[in-house]
C-alpha positions in Angstrom: -47.7 11.6 -41.0 -47.1 8.1 -42.3 -44.2 9.3 -44.5 -42.7 11.2 -41.5 -43.0 8.0 -39.4 -41.3 6.0 -42.1 -38.5 8.5 -42.3 -38.0 8.5 -38.6 -37.9 4.7 -38.3 -35.4 4.5 -41.1 -33.2 7.1 -39.4 -33.5 5.3 -36.0 -32.4 2.1 -37.7 -29.0 3.5 -38.6 -26.2 2.3 -36.3 -24.9 4.7 -33.7 -27.9 7.1 -33.9 -30.6 7.6 -31.3 -33.6 9.9 -32.0 -35.9 11.6 -29.5 -39.0 12.4 -31.5 -41.8 14.8 -30.3 -45.3 13.8 -31.4 -46.6 17.4 -31.5 -43.9 18.6 -33.9 -41.9 17.4 -36.9 -38.7 18.5 -35.2 -36.6 15.9 -33.4 -33.2 15.7 -31.7 -30.6 13.4 -33.1 -27.8 12.2 -30.7 -25.0 10.3 -32.4 -23.3 7.6 -30.4 -19.8 6.7 -31.7 -19.3 3.0 -32.4 -16.5 0.9 -30.8 -14.8 0.7 -34.1 -14.2 4.5 -34.2 -10.9 5.6 -32.9 -10.8 7.3 -29.4 -9.0 10.5 -28.8 -5.3 9.9 -28.0 -5.7 12.0 -24.8 -8.3 9.6 -23.4 -7.1 6.3 -22.0 -9.2 3.2 -21.8 -10.6 2.4 -18.3 -8.9 -1.0 -18.4 -5.5 0.5 -19.1 -2.9 0.1 -16.3 -0.2 2.7 -16.7 2.9 2.7 -14.4 5.6 5.3 -14.8 4.4 6.1 -18.3 4.4 2.4 -19.4 1.1 0.9 -20.4 1.1 -2.6 -18.9 -2.1 -3.6 -20.7 -0.2 -4.2 -23.9 1.7 -7.1 -22.3 0.6 -10.7 -21.5 -0.4 -11.6 -17.9 2.9 -13.4 -17.0 4.9 -10.4 -18.3 2.7 -8.0 -16.3 3.2 -10.1 -13.2 7.0 -10.1 -13.7 7.2 -6.4 -14.3 5.1 -5.5 -11.2 6.9 -7.9 -8.9 10.3 -6.7 -10.2 9.2 -3.1 -9.6 8.0 -3.8 -6.1 11.1 -5.7 -5.0 13.6 -3.4 -6.7 12.2 0.0 -5.5 11.1 -1.1 -2.0 14.4 -2.9 -1.3 16.3 0.2 -2.3 13.8 2.3 -0.2 14.4 0.2 2.9 18.2 0.2 2.4 18.4 4.0 2.0 16.1 4.5 5.0 18.4 2.5 7.3 21.5 4.1 5.6 20.3 7.6 6.5 19.9 6.7 10.1 23.3 5.0 10.2 24.8 8.5 9.7 26.4 9.4 13.0 24.3 12.1 14.8 21.2 11.9 12.5 19.0 9.7 14.8 17.3 12.7 16.6 16.1 14.2 13.2 13.5 11.7 12.2 10.8 14.3 11.9 13.0 16.5 9.7 13.5 13.5 7.4 9.7 13.1 7.2 9.4 16.9 6.3 11.9 16.4 3.4 10.1 13.3 2.3 6.7 15.0 2.3 8.2 17.8 0.3 9.5 15.5 -2.4 6.2 13.5 -2.4 4.3 16.7 -3.0 6.6 17.6 -5.9 6.2 14.2 -7.4 2.4 14.3 -7.0 2.2 17.8 -8.6 4.3 16.6 -11.6 2.1 13.5 -12.1 -1.1 15.5 -11.7 0.0 17.8 -14.5 0.5 14.9 -16.8 -3.1 13.6 -16.5 -6.1 15.2 -18.2 -8.3 15.9 -15.3 -6.6 18.2 -12.8 -9.7 19.1 -10.6 -9.6 18.5 -6.9 -12.6 16.2 -6.1 -12.1 15.4 -2.4 -13.0 18.2 0.1 -10.3 20.1 1.9 -11.5 19.0 5.4 -11.1 15.4 4.4 -7.6 16.1 3.2 -6.7 17.8 6.5 -7.7 14.6 8.4 -5.8 12.4 6.0 -2.8 14.6 6.2 -2.8 14.4 10.0 -3.0 10.6 9.9 -0.2 10.5 7.2 2.0 12.6 9.4 1.4 10.3 12.3 2.1 7.2 10.2 5.3 8.2 8.5 6.7 10.7 11.1 6.4 8.3 14.0 7.7 5.4 11.9 10.8 7.4 10.8 11.4 8.6 14.3 11.1 5.1 15.8 14.3 4.1 13.9 16.2 6.3 16.2 15.3 3.8 19.0 14.8 0.4 17.3 16.5 -1.9 14.9 15.2 -1.7 11.4 14.0 -5.3 11.3 11.9 -4.7 14.5 10.3 -1.8 12.8 9.4 -3.8 9.7 8.0 -6.6 11.9 5.7 -4.1 13.6 4.6 -2.7 10.3 3.5 -6.1 9.1 1.0 -6.4 12.0 -1.6 -3.8 11.0 -4.3 -6.3 11.6 -4.0 -6.0 15.4 -5.1 -2.4 15.8 -7.7 -2.8 13.0 -9.4 -5.7 14.9 -9.2 -3.9 18.2 -10.8 -0.8 16.7 -13.4 -2.9 15.0 -14.4 -4.6 18.2 -14.6 -1.5 20.4 -15.7 1.1 17.9 -18.0 -0.8 15.4 -18.9 -3.8 17.5 -17.6 -6.3 14.9 -17.3 -10.0 15.5 -14.4 -12.0 14.0 -14.1 -15.7 13.2 -11.7 -18.1 14.7 -9.2 -17.6 11.8 -9.0 -13.9 12.3 -8.5 -14.3 16.1 -5.8 -16.9 15.4 -4.1 -14.5 13.0 -4.1 -11.7 15.6 -2.7 -14.1 18.3 0.1 -15.3 16.0 1.0 -11.7 15.2 0.9 -10.6 18.8 3.0 -13.5 20.0 5.5 -12.9 17.2 5.7 -9.2 18.0 6.3 -9.9 21.7 8.9 -12.5 21.0 10.7 -10.4 18.5 10.7 -7.4 20.8 12.0 -9.5 23.7 14.8 -10.8 21.5 15.6 -7.2 20.4 15.7 -6.0 24.0 18.1 -8.9 24.9 20.7 -8.6 22.2 20.5 -4.9 21.2 22.6 -2.7 23.4 20.7 0.5 22.5 17.1 -0.9 22.8 14.6 1.7 24.0 11.0 1.2 24.9 10.2 4.6 23.4 10.7 3.1 19.9 8.1 0.5 20.6 5.6 3.1 21.7 6.3 5.3 18.6 6.0 2.4 16.1 2.8 1.2 17.8 1.2 4.6 17.5 2.3 4.8 13.8 0.7 1.4 13.3 -2.6 2.6 14.8 -2.6 5.7 12.5 -1.7 3.4 9.5 -4.6 1.2 10.3 -7.0 4.1 10.3 -5.7 6.0 7.2 -6.3 3.2 4.8 -10.0 3.1 5.5 -10.3 6.9 5.4 -8.4 7.1 2.0 -10.5 4.3 0.5 -13.8 5.8 1.6 -12.8 9.3 0.3 -11.6 8.1 -3.1 -14.7 6.0 -3.7 -17.1 8.6 -2.5 -15.6 11.5 -4.5 -13.9 9.5 -7.3 -10.5 11.0 -6.5 -7.3 10.0 -8.3 -4.1 8.6 -6.7 -2.0 11.6 -7.8 -4.6 14.0 -6.3 -4.5 12.1 -3.0 -0.7 12.2 -2.9 -0.4 15.9 -3.8 -2.9 17.3 -1.3 -2.4 14.9 1.7 1.4 15.3 1.6 1.5 19.0 0.9 -0.9 19.7 3.8 1.2 17.3 6.0 4.3 19.2 5.0 2.7 22.3 6.5 1.8 20.5 9.7 5.4 19.2 10.2 7.0 22.5 9.4 4.7 24.3 11.9 5.5 21.7 14.5 9.2 21.8 14.0 9.2 25.6 14.1 7.2 25.7 17.4 9.5 23.1 19.0 12.7 24.7 17.8 13.6 21.4 16.1 14.1 22.9 12.6 17.3 24.9 13.0 19.5 22.1 14.5 18.3 19.7 11.7 19.0 22.2 8.9 22.4 22.9 10.4 23.3 19.2 10.6 22.0 18.3 7.2 23.9 21.3 5.6 27.1 19.7 6.8 26.2 16.3 5.3 24.2 17.2 2.2 24.8 14.0 0.2 24.2 11.6 3.1 21.0 13.5 4.1 19.3 15.4 1.2 20.8 13.1 -1.5 19.8 9.9 0.1 16.4 11.4 1.1 15.7 12.3 -2.5 16.4 8.7 -3.7 14.6 7.3 -0.6 11.4 9.3 -1.5 11.7 8.6 -5.2 11.9 4.9 -4.8 9.0 4.9 -2.3 6.9 6.8 -4.7 7.6 4.5 -7.6 7.2 1.4 -5.4 3.6 2.3 -4.4 2.7 2.7 -8.1 3.7 -0.9 -8.8 1.8 -2.1 -5.7 -1.4 -0.4 -6.9 -0.9 -1.8 -10.4 -0.5 -5.3 -8.9 -3.7 -4.9 -6.9 -5.6 -3.7 -9.9 -4.5 -6.5 -12.3 -4.1 -9.5 -9.9 -6.1 -8.6 -6.8 -5.2 -7.9 -3.2 -4.4 -11.5 -2.3 -1.4 -11.8 -4.6 -0.4 -8.2 -3.8 -0.2 -9.0 -0.1 1.8 -12.2 -0.8 4.3 -10.2 -2.9 4.7 -7.4 -0.4 5.1 -9.8 2.5 7.9 -11.5 0.6 9.4 -8.1 0.0 9.4 -7.3 3.7 11.0 -10.6 4.6 13.7 -9.9 2.0 14.2 -6.4 3.5 14.8 -7.9 6.9 17.4 -10.4 5.5 19.2 -7.7 3.6 19.2 -5.5 6.7 21.1 -8.2 8.7 23.5 -8.7 5.7 24.4 -5.1 4.9 24.3 -3.5 8.4 26.1 -4.9 11.4 23.8 -5.8 14.2 23.4 -8.7 16.7 21.5 -11.7 15.6 19.7 -14.5 17.4 17.5 -17.5 16.2 14.7 -16.0 18.2 14.3 -13.5 15.4 13.6 -16.3 13.0 10.9 -18.1 15.0 9.1 -14.9 15.9 9.3 -13.7 12.3 7.8 -17.0 11.1 4.9 -16.6 13.6 4.1 -13.1 12.2 4.2 -14.6 8.6 1.8 -17.3 9.7 -0.5 -14.6 11.1 -0.4 -12.7 7.8 -1.3 -15.9 5.9 -4.2 -16.6 8.2 -5.5 -13.1 7.7 -5.3 -13.4 3.9 -6.9 -16.8 4.1 -9.8 -15.5 6.2 -10.5 -12.8 3.6 -10.4 -15.2 0.7 -11.8 -18.4 2.2 -14.0 -18.9 -0.9 -11.0 -18.8 -3.2 -8.6 -20.8 -1.0 -9.8 -24.2 0.0 -7.6 -25.9 2.5 -8.1 -29.6 3.2 -9.7 -30.5 6.5 -8.1 -32.8 9.1 -10.9 -35.3 8.5 -10.3 -35.2 4.8 -6.6 -35.7 5.2 -7.2 -38.6 7.6 -9.6 -40.3 5.2 -7.2 -39.8 2.3 -4.3 -41.4 4.3 -6.6 -44.4 5.2 -7.5 -44.9 1.6 -3.8 -44.7 0.5 -2.9 -47.4 3.1 -5.7 -49.6 1.9 -4.7 -49.3 -1.7 -1.0 -50.0 -0.8 -2.1 -53.1 1.2 -4.2 -54.3 -1.7 -1.4 -53.8 -4.3 1.1 -55.7 -2.0 -1.4 -58.6 -1.7 -1.9 -58.7 -5.4 
């Protein structure tokens, strides 16, 4: 027995080996644990790896990663916004916003299927009922957003999409009974005033302004505020992947829109119109969907590497650049009221980000600024006297 114990202790002392010894028998189970120095399978990626479009960003330094992510976000989303407005600038296309969403969902489903085939784990983890709810919200978000462009200027639509905080706070108060601090309330007020001012400016200078567009984009904003929470909860609860989420939510949404267009007899006129302009519709829609799919990949990588605070700052700058390019590339009336209302919305976004990261961002208080200015004056007076 003593010799057996000595042998077992010697075996247990070997690195990477764990023994489960039974006292009633000389038999034991040996479980080998590979050390970190052993090479991993090439098919298994490290948990810390961040791969975007087949490129492993973890091999680069932090400044290079930031430059690549920001360049990807700006490049793909600026092209995305330009193509979206370009499609609706085609004469006669404005009534077919839902058909554009159908085509977009079809392309997203194909892209998600291709990406899912390239990863090792292809199992569906999230239940089908959850995907049916997510698909319905996705249809509401993107379908109503695309359709609203038939009634609104593109900058107005972008400004509305920046203000997701407002329906989130309203839902939190009435549904969950949440209480918000003064910074959150100030952010919502700035966004609300900016939206009202921007919409009033649009109704004044735009000859084709229609209140229907405001209703559509507001409903899309509400759906967008809900879908983020549902997606996050489902992915954390069931450990689902991004490619799985894209494939199933957009493919089920494709069926929803196809059924709706068929029942409302809206499919045949859209197909007839697009067949007469295939390049301006299907060609642009393919590039529009591809750039949007690539853009979200860089946004997710930016969040994973640098956090949500920096990601929100970058995407807000991208939206501001999109509005500027919209006025430069597409002829539309302009007024300085657009500038002031847009700055109010940006201030609201900053206050919202600051509220969520108050422990990381420390702004000087008014009392501190006053004391600092008094001390500077005293030091100046003393130096002049000397």
